[in-house]
C-alpha positions, 0 to 999 in steps of 0.5 A, a space after each residue: 059781557 063777562 070775559 067768558 063770552 069771548 072764550 072758545 071751548 079750548 080757552 075754557 079747557 086751558 084756564 082755571 078760574 075767573 079772570 079779573 081785567 086789570 091794568 097794573 105794572 108788575 116786575 117779572 124776572 127770568 132765571 139768572 136775569 134782571 127783572 123787567 116791568 110788564 103790564 098785567 092785563 088780567 089776573 086770576 088765582 092761577 095766572 095772568 096775562 102780561 104785555 110789554 115784555 118778551 118771554 119764552 114759552 116753557 120758561 120759569 119766571 118770578 112775578 112780583 106785584 108791588 111789595 109782595 114776595 115774588 111768585 114762582 110761575 111758568 110762561 105757558 104761551 108767548 106771542 110777541 110782547 104778550 104772554 100767558 103765565 101760570 103760577 106754580 101755586 095758586 094765589 090765596 083769594 085774599 091776595 088776589 082781591 088785594 092785588 086786583 082791587 087797586 088795578 081793576 078795569 071798570 
């Protein structure tokens, strides 16, 4: 089943674009803090869901996928060690394809 089959109407209102299920590590840094590794669980042009890191909703963060430049983003929600992050500027589709290709869950 596609991921949208498990979404409520409210989820559809909050999310933009399709999300790719991935399993990869990215570096996340809060303002004036040291970067920490987190697990990226899904990824879209507009954001990602992360785990294995404690973040606070509303805070700015920078997300780095491998050798790519850091992406400025905002933590939209946080529950325990899981968070939803929205990129301040959407990823270019080619960047999304490149990042997700190696990490896609099949």
